[in-house]
mmCIF file as gemmi writes it, N, C-alpha and C atoms, coordinates in Angstrom:
data_model
loop_
_atom_site.group_PDB
_atom_site.id
_atom_site.type_symbol
_atom_site.label_atom_id
_atom_site.label_alt_id
_atom_site.label_comp_id
_atom_site.label_asym_id
_atom_site.label_entity_id
_atom_site.label_seq_id
_atom_site.pdbx_PDB_ins_code
_atom_site.Cartn_x
_atom_site.Cartn_y
_atom_site.Cartn_z
_atom_site.occupancy
_atom_site.B_iso_or_equiv
_atom_site.pdbx_formal_charge
_atom_site.auth_seq_id
_atom_site.auth_asym_id
_atom_site.pdbx_PDB_model_num
ATOM 1 N N . MET Axp A 1 ? 11.784 46.856 42.26 1 0 ? 1 A 1
ATOM 2 C CA . MET Axp A 1 ? 10.638 48.516 41.93 1 0 ? 1 A 1
ATOM 3 C C . MET Axp A 1 ? 11.01 49.858 43.079 1 0 ? 1 A 1
ATOM 4 N N . THR Axp A 2 ? 10.625 50.462 43.033 1 0 ? 2 A 1
ATOM 5 C CA . THR Axp A 2 ? 11.666 51.481 43.926 1 0 ? 2 A 1
ATOM 6 C C . THR Axp A 2 ? 9.946 50.961 44.738 1 0 ? 2 A 1
ATOM 7 N N . ASP Axp A 3 ? 10.271 51.8 45.872 1 0 ? 3 A 1
ATOM 8 C CA . ASP Axp A 3 ? 9.379 53.002 46.75 1 0 ? 3 A 1
ATOM 9 C C . ASP Axp A 3 ? 8.187 53.203 46.816 1 0 ? 3 A 1
ATOM 10 N N . SER Axp A 4 ? 7.805 53.887 46.082 1 0 ? 4 A 1
ATOM 11 C CA . SER Axp A 4 ? 7.106 54.847 45.496 1 0 ? 4 A 1
ATOM 12 C C . SER Axp A 4 ? 6.373 53.579 45.058 1 0 ? 4 A 1
ATOM 13 N N . ALA Axp A 5 ? 6.781 53.17 43.945 1 0 ? 5 A 1
ATOM 14 C CA . ALA Axp A 5 ? 5.654 51.634 43.041 1 0 ? 5 A 1
ATOM 15 C C . ALA Axp A 5 ? 5.185 51.002 43.664 1 0 ? 5 A 1
ATOM 16 N N . LEU Axp A 6 ? 5.84 49.914 44.877 1 0 ? 6 A 1
ATOM 17 C CA . LEU Axp A 6 ? 5.741 49.616 46.392 1 0 ? 6 A 1
ATOM 18 C C . LEU Axp A 6 ? 4.37 49.689 47.051 1 0 ? 6 A 1
ATOM 19 N N . ILE Axp A 7 ? 4.875 51.433 47.282 1 0 ? 7 A 1
ATOM 20 C CA . ILE Axp A 7 ? 4.072 51.824 48.555 1 0 ? 7 A 1
ATOM 21 C C . ILE Axp A 7 ? 2.913 51.978 47.197 1 0 ? 7 A 1
ATOM 22 N N . LEU Axp A 8 ? 2.383 51.885 46.117 1 0 ? 8 A 1
ATOM 23 C CA . LEU Axp A 8 ? 0.997 52.76 45.043 1 0 ? 8 A 1
ATOM 24 C C . LEU Axp A 8 ? 0.185 51.234 44.768 1 0 ? 8 A 1
ATOM 25 N N . LEU Axp A 9 ? 1.476 50.447 44.668 1 0 ? 9 A 1
ATOM 26 C CA . LEU Axp A 9 ? 0.286 48.837 45.09 1 0 ? 9 A 1
ATOM 27 C C . LEU Axp A 9 ? 0.71 48.484 45.98 1 0 ? 9 A 1
ATOM 28 N N . LEU Axp A 10 ? 0.255 48.783 47.389 1 0 ? 10 A 1
ATOM 29 C CA . LEU Axp A 10 ? 0.637 48.794 48.87 1 0 ? 10 A 1
ATOM 30 C C . LEU Axp A 10 ? -0.704 49.167 49.262 1 0 ? 10 A 1
ATOM 31 N N . LYS Axp A 11 ? -0.797 50.226 48.156 1 0 ? 11 A 1
ATOM 32 C CA . LYS Axp A 11 ? -2.012 51.25 49.345 1 0 ? 11 A 1
ATOM 33 C C . LYS Axp A 11 ? -3.388 50.682 48.138 1 0 ? 11 A 1
ATOM 34 N N . THR Axp A 12 ? -3.512 50.175 46.621 1 0 ? 12 A 1
ATOM 35 C CA . THR Axp A 12 ? -3.928 49.985 45.456 1 0 ? 12 A 1
ATOM 36 C C . THR Axp A 12 ? -4.68 48.348 46.165 1 0 ? 12 A 1
ATOM 37 N N . SER Axp A 13 ? -3.652 47.441 47.216 1 0 ? 13 A 1
ATOM 38 C CA . SER Axp A 13 ? -4.549 46.252 48.122 1 0 ? 13 A 1
ATOM 39 C C . SER Axp A 13 ? -5.224 46.565 48.888 1 0 ? 13 A 1
ATOM 40 N N . ILE Axp A 14 ? -4.659 47.696 49.573 1 0 ? 14 A 1
ATOM 41 C CA . ILE Axp A 14 ? -5.453 48.566 50.557 1 0 ? 14 A 1
ATOM 42 C C . ILE Axp A 14 ? -6.463 48.649 50.591 1 0 ? 14 A 1
ATOM 43 N N . SER Axp A 15 ? -7.193 49.305 49.286 1 0 ? 15 A 1
ATOM 44 C CA . SER Axp A 15 ? -8.198 50.044 49.029 1 0 ? 15 A 1
ATOM 45 C C . SER Axp A 15 ? -9.287 48.34 48.194 1 0 ? 15 A 1
ATOM 46 N N . ILE Axp A 16 ? -8.542 47.201 47.049 1 0 ? 16 A 1
ATOM 47 C CA . ILE Axp A 16 ? -9.665 46.872 46.884 1 0 ? 16 A 1
ATOM 48 C C . ILE Axp A 16 ? -9.897 45.624 47.935 1 0 ? 16 A 1
ATOM 49 N N . GLY Axp A 17 ? -8.75 45.602 48.545 1 0 ? 17 A 1
ATOM 50 C CA . GLY Axp A 17 ? -9.64 44.594 50.005 1 0 ? 17 A 1
ATOM 51 C C . GLY Axp A 17 ? -10.777 44.959 50.904 1 0 ? 17 A 1
ATOM 52 N N . ILE Axp A 18 ? -10.453 47.21 51.195 1 0 ? 18 A 1
ATOM 53 C CA . ILE Axp A 18 ? -11.482 47.441 52.432 1 0 ? 18 A 1
ATOM 54 C C . ILE Axp A 18 ? -13.51 47.296 50.628 1 0 ? 18 A 1
ATOM 55 N N . CYS Axp A 19 ? -13.123 48.139 49.711 1 0 ? 19 A 1
ATOM 56 C CA . CYS Axp A 19 ? -14.054 47.339 49.125 1 0 ? 19 A 1
ATOM 57 C C . CYS Axp A 19 ? -14.246 45.735 48.873 1 0 ? 19 A 1
ATOM 58 N N . LEU Axp A 20 ? -13.591 44.985 49.427 1 0 ? 20 A 1
ATOM 59 C CA . LEU Axp A 20 ? -14.547 43.611 49.157 1 0 ? 20 A 1
ATOM 60 C C . LEU Axp A 20 ? -15.144 43.174 50.714 1 0 ? 20 A 1
ATOM 61 N N . ILE Axp A 21 ? -14.636 44.063 51.463 1 0 ? 21 A 1
ATOM 62 C CA . ILE Axp A 21 ? -15.57 44.147 52.872 1 0 ? 21 A 1
ATOM 63 C C . ILE Axp A 21 ? -16.207 44.832 53.046 1 0 ? 21 A 1
ATOM 64 N N . LEU Axp A 22 ? -16.365 45.736 52.657 1 0 ? 22 A 1
ATOM 65 C CA . LEU Axp A 22 ? -17.792 46.307 51.917 1 0 ? 22 A 1
ATOM 66 C C . LEU Axp A 22 ? -18.907 45.883 51.211 1 0 ? 22 A 1
ATOM 67 N N . THR Axp A 23 ? -18.073 44.48 50.113 1 0 ? 23 A 1
ATOM 68 C CA . THR Axp A 23 ? -19.168 44.356 48.999 1 0 ? 23 A 1
ATOM 69 C C . THR Axp A 23 ? -19.647 43.539 49.815 1 0 ? 23 A 1
ATOM 70 N N . GLY Axp A 24 ? -18.91 42.458 50.476 1 0 ? 24 A 1
ATOM 71 C CA . GLY Axp A 24 ? -19.204 41.673 51.37 1 0 ? 24 A 1
ATOM 72 C C . GLY Axp A 24 ? -21.161 41.66 52.33 1 0 ? 24 A 1
ATOM 73 N N . LEU Axp A 25 ? -20.232 42.784 52.978 1 0 ? 25 A 1
ATOM 74 C CA . LEU Axp A 25 ? -21.286 43.303 53.944 1 0 ? 25 A 1
ATOM 75 C C . LEU Axp A 25 ? -22.176 43.44 53.698 1 0 ? 25 A 1
ATOM 76 N N . TYR Axp A 26 ? -22.256 44.918 52.031 1 0 ? 26 A 1
ATOM 77 C CA . TYR Axp A 26 ? -23.759 44.791 51.547 1 0 ? 26 A 1
ATOM 78 C C . TYR Axp A 26 ? -24.21 43.097 51.307 1 0 ? 26 A 1
ATOM 79 N N . LEU Axp A 27 ? -23.798 43.022 50.444 1 0 ? 27 A 1
ATOM 80 C CA . LEU Axp A 27 ? -23.877 41.356 50.133 1 0 ? 27 A 1
ATOM 81 C C . LEU Axp A 27 ? -24.807 40.201 51.475 1 0 ? 27 A 1
ATOM 82 N N . HIS Axp A 28 ? -24.588 40.041 52.391 1 0 ? 28 A 1
ATOM 83 C CA . HIS Axp A 28 ? -24.617 39.599 53.407 1 0 ? 28 A 1
ATOM 84 C C . HIS Axp A 28 ? -25.83 40.799 53.94 1 0 ? 28 A 1
ATOM 85 N N . ASN Axp A 29 ? -26.073 41.65 53.543 1 0 ? 29 A 1
ATOM 86 C CA . ASN Axp A 29 ? -26.467 42.264 54.964 1 0 ? 29 A 1
ATOM 87 C C . ASN Axp A 29 ? -28.177 43.64 54.18 1 0 ? 29 A 1
ATOM 88 N N . PHE Axp A 30 ? -27.943 43.683 53.017 1 0 ? 30 A 1
ATOM 89 C CA . PHE Axp A 30 ? -28.831 43.853 51.896 1 0 ? 30 A 1
ATOM 90 C C . PHE Axp A 30 ? -29.297 43.893 50.809 1 0 ? 30 A 1
ATOM 91 N N . ASN Axp A 31 ? -28.485 41.921 50.443 1 0 ? 31 A 1
ATOM 92 C CA . ASN Axp A 31 ? -29.294 41.902 48.603 1 0 ? 31 A 1
ATOM 93 C C . ASN Axp A 31 ? -29.606 40.615 49.278 1 0 ? 31 A 1
ATOM 94 N N . GLU Axp A 32 ? -31.138 40.681 48.52 1 0 ? 32 A 1
ATOM 95 C CA . GLU Axp A 32 ? -32.015 39.859 48.724 1 0 ? 32 A 1
ATOM 96 C C . GLU Axp A 32 ? -31.949 38.654 47.828 1 0 ? 32 A 1
ATOM 97 N N . THR Axp A 33 ? -31.01 38.671 46.975 1 0 ? 33 A 1
ATOM 98 C CA . THR Axp A 33 ? -30.946 37.566 45.665 1 0 ? 33 A 1
ATOM 99 C C . THR Axp A 33 ? -29.912 36.67 46.608 1 0 ? 33 A 1
ATOM 100 N N . VAL Axp A 34 ? -29.058 36.773 47.579 1 0 ? 34 A 1
ATOM 101 C CA . VAL Axp A 34 ? -27.605 36.599 47.928 1 0 ? 34 A 1
ATOM 102 C C . VAL Axp A 34 ? -29.265 35.613 49.369 1 0 ? 34 A 1
ATOM 103 N N . GLU Axp A 35 ? -29.523 36.679 49.923 1 0 ? 35 A 1
ATOM 104 C CA . GLU Axp A 35 ? -30.51 36.248 51.387 1 0 ? 35 A 1
ATOM 105 C C . GLU Axp A 35 ? -31.377 34.495 50.338 1 0 ? 35 A 1
ATOM 106 N N . ALA Axp A 36 ? -31.636 35.084 49.222 1 0 ? 36 A 1
ATOM 107 C CA . ALA Axp A 36 ? -32.229 33.881 48.742 1 0 ? 36 A 1
ATOM 108 C C . ALA Axp A 36 ? -31.966 32.781 47.814 1 0 ? 36 A 1
ATOM 109 N N . MET Axp A 37 ? -30.379 32.785 48.223 1 0 ? 37 A 1
ATOM 110 C CA . MET Axp A 37 ? -29.293 31.329 48.118 1 0 ? 37 A 1
ATOM 111 C C . MET Axp A 37 ? -29.493 30.641 49.385 1 0 ? 37 A 1
ATOM 112 N N . GLY Axp A 38 ? -29.207 31.081 50.092 1 0 ? 38 A 1
ATOM 113 C CA . GLY Axp A 38 ? -29.085 30.508 51.166 1 0 ? 38 A 1
ATOM 114 C C . GLY Axp A 38 ? -27.386 30.165 51.799 1 0 ? 38 A 1
ATOM 115 N N . VAL Axp A 39 ? -27.448 29.089 51.778 1 0 ? 39 A 1
ATOM 116 C CA . VAL Axp A 39 ? -26.394 28.002 52.131 1 0 ? 39 A 1
ATOM 117 C C . VAL Axp A 39 ? -24.748 29.269 51.425 1 0 ? 39 A 1
ATOM 118 N N . GLN Axp A 40 ? -25.076 28.868 49.813 1 0 ? 40 A 1
ATOM 119 C CA . GLN Axp A 40 ? -24.054 29.316 49.259 1 0 ? 40 A 1
ATOM 120 C C . GLN Axp A 40 ? -24.091 30.535 49.299 1 0 ? 40 A 1
ATOM 121 N N . GLY Axp A 41 ? -25.538 31.703 48.879 1 0 ? 41 A 1
ATOM 122 C CA . GLY Axp A 41 ? -24.991 33.102 49.868 1 0 ? 41 A 1
ATOM 123 C C . GLY Axp A 41 ? -24.059 33.942 50.705 1 0 ? 41 A 1
ATOM 124 N N . ILE Axp A 42 ? -24.363 33.101 51.758 1 0 ? 42 A 1
ATOM 125 C CA . ILE Axp A 42 ? -23.31 33.316 53.477 1 0 ? 42 A 1
ATOM 126 C C . ILE Axp A 42 ? -22.323 32.485 52.489 1 0 ? 42 A 1
ATOM 127 N N . VAL Axp A 43 ? -21.701 31.732 52.385 1 0 ? 43 A 1
ATOM 128 C CA . VAL Axp A 43 ? -20.471 31.643 51.915 1 0 ? 43 A 1
ATOM 129 C C . VAL Axp A 43 ? -19.799 33.021 50.508 1 0 ? 43 A 1
ATOM 130 N N . ILE Axp A 44 ? -20.755 33.364 49.527 1 0 ? 44 A 1
ATOM 131 C CA . ILE Axp A 44 ? -20.105 33.844 48.58 1 0 ? 44 A 1
ATOM 132 C C . ILE Axp A 44 ? -19.713 34.989 49.616 1 0 ? 44 A 1
ATOM 133 N N . SER Axp A 45 ? -20.745 36.034 50.556 1 0 ? 45 A 1
ATOM 134 C CA . SER Axp A 45 ? -20.483 37.043 50.881 1 0 ? 45 A 1
ATOM 135 C C . SER Axp A 45 ? -19.356 37.02 52.053 1 0 ? 45 A 1
ATOM 136 N N . ALA Axp A 46 ? -19.127 35.827 53.085 1 0 ? 46 A 1
ATOM 137 C CA . ALA Axp A 46 ? -18.419 35.498 53.681 1 0 ? 46 A 1
ATOM 138 C C . ALA Axp A 46 ? -17.089 35.667 52.67 1 0 ? 46 A 1
ATOM 139 N N . MET Axp A 47 ? -16.432 35.252 52.044 1 0 ? 47 A 1
ATOM 140 C CA . MET Axp A 47 ? -15.436 35.072 51.217 1 0 ? 47 A 1
ATOM 141 C C . MET Axp A 47 ? -15.238 35.73 50.357 1 0 ? 47 A 1
ATOM 142 N N . CYS Axp A 48 ? -16.045 37.35 50.796 1 0 ? 48 A 1
ATOM 143 C CA . CYS Axp A 48 ? -15.418 38.814 49.629 1 0 ? 48 A 1
ATOM 144 C C . CYS Axp A 48 ? -15.185 39.217 51.276 1 0 ? 48 A 1
ATOM 145 N N . VAL Axp A 49 ? -16.099 38.979 52.515 1 0 ? 49 A 1
ATOM 146 C CA . VAL Axp A 49 ? -14.706 39.552 53.12 1 0 ? 49 A 1
ATOM 147 C C . VAL Axp A 49 ? -13.706 38.807 53.76 1 0 ? 49 A 1
ATOM 148 N N . ALA Axp A 50 ? -13.679 38.171 53.754 1 0 ? 50 A 1
ATOM 149 C CA . ALA Axp A 50 ? -12.179 36.693 53.66 1 0 ? 50 A 1
ATOM 150 C C . ALA Axp A 50 ? -11.243 37.39 53.297 1 0 ? 50 A 1
ATOM 151 N N . PHE Axp A 51 ? -10.976 37.793 51.676 1 0 ? 51 A 1
ATOM 152 C CA . PHE Axp A 51 ? -10.004 37.617 51.279 1 0 ? 51 A 1
ATOM 153 C C . PHE Axp A 51 ? -10.008 39.297 51.226 1 0 ? 51 A 1
ATOM 154 N N . GLY Axp A 52 ? -11.263 40.403 51.211 1 0 ? 52 A 1
ATOM 155 C CA . GLY Axp A 52 ? -11.199 41.585 51.469 1 0 ? 52 A 1
ATOM 156 C C . GLY Axp A 52 ? -10.209 41.719 53.075 1 0 ? 52 A 1
ATOM 157 N N . MET Axp A 53 ? -10.073 41.322 53.698 1 0 ? 53 A 1
ATOM 158 C CA . MET Axp A 53 ? -9.626 40.753 55.098 1 0 ? 53 A 1
ATOM 159 C C . MET Axp A 53 ? -7.951 40.999 54.533 1 0 ? 53 A 1
ATOM 160 N N . ALA Axp A 54 ? -7.653 39.391 53.205 1 0 ? 54 A 1
ATOM 161 C CA . ALA Axp A 54 ? -6.108 39.032 53.836 1 0 ? 54 A 1
ATOM 162 C C . ALA Axp A 54 ? -5.304 40.573 52.518 1 0 ? 54 A 1
ATOM 163 N N . LEU Axp A 55 ? -6.161 40.535 51.872 1 0 ? 55 A 1
ATOM 164 C CA . LEU Axp A 55 ? -5.664 41.821 51.011 1 0 ? 55 A 1
ATOM 165 C C . LEU Axp A 55 ? -5.423 42.922 51.839 1 0 ? 55 A 1
ATOM 166 N N . SER Axp A 56 ? -5.973 43.283 52.992 1 0 ? 56 A 1
ATOM 167 C CA . SER Axp A 56 ? -5.987 45.123 53.256 1 0 ? 56 A 1
ATOM 168 C C . SER Axp A 56 ? -5.033 44.276 55.244 1 0 ? 56 A 1
ATOM 169 N N . LEU Axp A 57 ? -5.86 43.987 55.802 1 0 ? 57 A 1
ATOM 170 C CA . LEU Axp A 57 ? -4.902 43.089 56.917 1 0 ? 57 A 1
ATOM 171 C C . LEU Axp A 57 ? -3.08 43.679 57.138 1 0 ? 57 A 1
ATOM 172 N N . PRO Axp A 58 ? -2.37 43.128 56.39 1 0 ? 58 A 1
ATOM 173 C CA . PRO Axp A 58 ? -1.221 42.527 56.57 1 0 ? 58 A 1
ATOM 174 C C . PRO Axp A 58 ? -0.59 43.421 55.232 1 0 ? 58 A 1
ATOM 175 N N . THR Axp A 59 ? -1.155 44.099 54.512 1 0 ? 59 A 1
ATOM 176 C CA . THR Axp A 59 ? -0.968 45.569 53.892 1 0 ? 59 A 1
ATOM 177 C C . THR Axp A 59 ? -0.404 46.538 55.172 1 0 ? 59 A 1
ATOM 178 N N . LYS Axp A 60 ? -1.626 46.916 55.415 1 0 ? 60 A 1
ATOM 179 C CA . LYS Axp A 60 ? -1.503 47.955 56.009 1 0 ? 60 A 1
ATOM 180 C C . LYS Axp A 60 ? -0.043 47.992 57.495 1 0 ? 60 A 1
ATOM 181 N N . MET Axp A 61 ? 0.118 46.424 57.899 1 0 ? 61 A 1
ATOM 182 C CA . MET Axp A 61 ? 1.299 46.525 58.564 1 0 ? 61 A 1
ATOM 183 C C . MET Axp A 61 ? 2.137 46.795 57.993 1 0 ? 61 A 1
ATOM 184 N N . TYR Axp A 62 ? 2.119 46.274 56.815 1 0 ? 62 A 1
ATOM 185 C CA . TYR Axp A 62 ? 3.502 46.228 55.545 1 0 ? 62 A 1
ATOM 186 C C . TYR Axp A 62 ? 3.658 47.734 55.101 1 0 ? 62 A 1
ATOM 187 N N . LEU Axp A 63 ? 2.745 48.72 55.216 1 0 ? 63 A 1
ATOM 188 C CA . LEU Axp A 63 ? 2.799 49.495 54.073 1 0 ? 63 A 1
ATOM 189 C C . LEU Axp A 63 ? 3.304 50.987 55.714 1 0 ? 63 A 1
ATOM 190 N N . THR Axp A 64 ? 3.517 50.153 56.919 1 0 ? 64 A 1
ATOM 191 C CA . THR Axp A 64 ? 3.187 51.631 57.735 1 0 ? 64 A 1
ATOM 192 C C . THR Axp A 64 ? 4.472 50.923 58.378 1 0 ? 64 A 1
ATOM 193 N N . PHE Axp A 65 ? 5.535 49.329 58.124 1 0 ? 65 A 1
ATOM 194 C CA . PHE Axp A 65 ? 6.513 50.166 58.717 1 0 ? 65 A 1
ATOM 195 C C . PHE Axp A 65 ? 7.546 50.669 57.32 1 0 ? 65 A 1
ATOM 196 N N . ILE Axp A 66 ? 7.043 50.333 55.933 1 0 ? 66 A 1
ATOM 197 C CA . ILE Axp A 66 ? 7.845 51.037 55.151 1 0 ? 66 A 1
ATOM 198 C C . ILE Axp A 66 ? 7.914 52.794 55.625 1 0 ? 66 A 1
ATOM 199 N N . LEU Axp A 67 ? 7.123 53.149 55.667 1 0 ? 67 A 1
ATOM 200 C CA . LEU Axp A 67 ? 6.979 54.812 55.895 1 0 ? 67 A 1
ATOM 201 C C . LEU Axp A 67 ? 7.732 54.931 57.332 1 0 ? 67 A 1
ATOM 202 N N . VAL Axp A 68 ? 7.919 53.718 58.653 1 0 ? 68 A 1
ATOM 203 C CA . VAL Axp A 68 ? 8.577 54.207 59.608 1 0 ? 68 A 1
ATOM 204 C C . VAL Axp A 68 ? 9.241 54.049 59.332 1 0 ? 68 A 1
ATOM 205 N N . LYS Axp A 69 ? 10.011 53.342 58.133 1 0 ? 69 A 1
ATOM 206 C CA . LYS Axp A 69 ? 11.245 53.319 57.69 1 0 ? 69 A 1
ATOM 207 C C . LYS Axp A 69 ? 12.001 54.132 56.655 1 0 ? 69 A 1
ATOM 208 N N . ARG Axp A 70 ? 11.562 55.026 56.63 1 0 ? 70 A 1
ATOM 209 C CA . ARG Axp A 70 ? 11.162 56.115 55.263 1 0 ? 70 A 1
ATOM 210 C C . ARG Axp A 70 ? 11.797 57.222 55.966 1 0 ? 70 A 1
ATOM 211 N N . GLU Axp A 71 ? 10.949 57.501 57.299 1 0 ? 71 A 1
ATOM 212 C CA . GLU Axp A 71 ? 11.002 58.653 57.888 1 0 ? 71 A 1
ATOM 213 C C . GLU Axp A 71 ? 12.174 58.401 59.022 1 0 ? 71 A 1
ATOM 214 N N . THR Axp A 72 ? 12.657 57.824 59.384 1 0 ? 72 A 1
ATOM 215 C CA . THR Axp A 72 ? 13.725 57.148 60.236 1 0 ? 72 A 1
ATOM 216 C C . THR Axp A 72 ? 15.127 57.823 59.295 1 0 ? 72 A 1
ATOM 217 N N . ASP Axp A 73 ? 14.886 57.017 58.432 1 0 ? 73 A 1
ATOM 218 C CA . ASP Axp A 73 ? 16.097 57.023 57.398 1 0 ? 73 A 1
ATOM 219 C C . ASP Axp A 73 ? 16.036 58.678 56.818 1 0 ? 73 A 1
ATOM 220 N N . SER Axp A 74 ? 15.527 59.683 56.609 1 0 ? 74 A 1
ATOM 221 C CA . SER Axp A 74 ? 14.99 60.8 56.681 1 0 ? 74 A 1
ATOM 222 C C . SER Axp A 74 ? 16.133 62.152 57.904 1 0 ? 74 A 1
ATOM 223 N N . LEU Axp A 75 ? 15.751 61.449 59.247 1 0 ? 75 A 1
ATOM 224 C CA . LEU Axp A 75 ? 15.698 62.197 59.697 1 0 ? 75 A 1
ATOM 225 C C . LEU Axp A 75 ? 16.89 61.71 60.206 1 0 ? 75 A 1
ATOM 226 N N . GLN Axp A 76 ? 17.749 61.397 59.795 1 0 ? 76 A 1
ATOM 227 C CA . GLN Axp A 76 ? 18.982 60.982 60.013 1 0 ? 76 A 1
ATOM 228 C C . GLN Axp A 76 ? 19.989 60.888 59.466 1 0 ? 76 A 1
ATOM 229 N N . ARG Axp A 77 ? 19.197 61.358 58.344 1 0 ? 77 A 1
ATOM 230 C CA . ARG Axp A 77 ? 19.81 62.668 57.19 1 0 ? 77 A 1
ATOM 231 C C . ARG Axp A 77 ? 20.047 63.53 57.244 1 0 ? 77 A 1
């Protein structure tokens, strides 16, 4: 896998993670159906936020590492 394909995959993962976090926040704060579900609704919104965090945070660190490595390699040439 090339660097550009890996960076595209990581950016996609970050985008999906952020969308899941925002969906979880929306469900928790503004959706009446989830509120009516009680504990199950809270679990659903919390799982959206948890999976969103799991997708976005580690990939951000790895993507930053790849970009810094690419920049140092280009400066050394």
